[in-house]
N, C-alpha and C positions, 0 to 999 in steps of 0.2 A: 647570634653570629650566623652568617650564611653558611650553608652546606659547602663542603669542598667540592671540587669538580668531580672527583672520583665518586663521592657520595651521590651527587646529582645524576651521574651516569648509571648508577646502580638502581636508582629509584624509578618506579613507574611514573610516567608523566602523561597528562592529557594535553591536547593541543591548546585548550584554554589556559593551561599553565604558562603559556608564552606571555600572557598579560603580566604575570608576576615576574617571570624570568627576564624579559627584555626591558620592562619599564618599571619594575618594582611596585606594580599596582597591588591593591589590596583585595581581599575577598569581596568587600562591598562593591568595589569597582567592577569586578567580574560579574556580580549579580546585576548591577545596573546595565552592563553591556549585554548580558543575556536577555534582560527585559526589553532592551531596544531591538535586539535581533528578533525576538519572538513577536514583537508588536506588528500589527498589520500596516501601520503608518507611523510617521515620525511622532515623537512624544515630547511634551513639555517637561520641564523639571518636576512640576507637581505630579504629573502622571507617572514619571519614573519613580518618584518618592513613594507614591501609592503602591506601585508595583513591587517594590522591595520592602515595603512596610517600614519606612524610615521618615524622619523629619525632612522637610524640604531643604533646609540648609545642609544637612548631611548628604543628601542625594546630590545637591548642587556641587559640593566639593568633589564628589566622585565623578560626576559628569565633566567637570572641568579637568580632572586628571586624565580622563579618557580622551577628551578633546585635545589636550596638550600632547598626548601620546600618539594621536592620529588615528585612533580606533573608531572615533565617531566624528560626525560633521554637524555643524550648526547651520540652521537656515532661519532667516527672518521672515515672518509672516506679517503683512501689513493689514491693519483694519481699514475698511472703506472710509470711516469717519475720522481717521487719523490715529496714530499710535501703532504699536507693533508688539509682537512677542516672538520668542524663539522656540523652535522645535529642533529635536536632535534625532539623528538616524545613524545607523552603522555606516562606516566608510566602506568603499568597495573592497572586497576581500583581496583582490589582486594587488591593489595599491598598498594595503597594509602588509601583505606577505612580502612584497617587493622591498618595502622599507625594512622589515625585519631581516630579510636576506642581506641587505646592504649593511645593516648594523652587525650582523654575524660575520660578514666578510671583513669589515673593519676590525672587529675584535680579534678574529683569527690572525690577521696581518700583524696586529699589535703584539699578540702572544708569541707569534713566530719571531718577531724582532727581539722581544725580551728573552726568549729561550736562546737565541743567538748571542745576545749580550752575556747571558749567564755562562754559556759555553766558552766564549772568548775570555771571560774573567777568570774562570776556574780550570781551564783545560790543562794548564801547566802547574797547577798547585799540587804540592805534595800533601799527604795526610796531615803532617805536622802544621803546615801553613793553613790548612782548613780549620784547625782547632783554635787558632789565634784570632 
């Protein structure tokens, strides 16, 4: 079960924890993201898998989750003789942080609305009405 908001606020958190917090990503996703960030150039899925010491299919699923979350970007590289392959690199930090800020603002507005609904529903309730 996820931690309550008060538990989360009391816990120490690193900025990389935003991967899990905002998108429900896993530890492996975080490791793959860090491998991509630390690389000098874009990586293939095979290179990511090697960097995190996992099977290709496992790394591929993590890369896809990172791609869907917008933390990384995919680029197609074409062979001269035909065919292609994909490489992945971290998305621009400003773009990712702006998206997380937008999500946080949306969440904040939704929570404010729910708190208002709670207050409207229970502001005139007596203690006996609250127990039923």
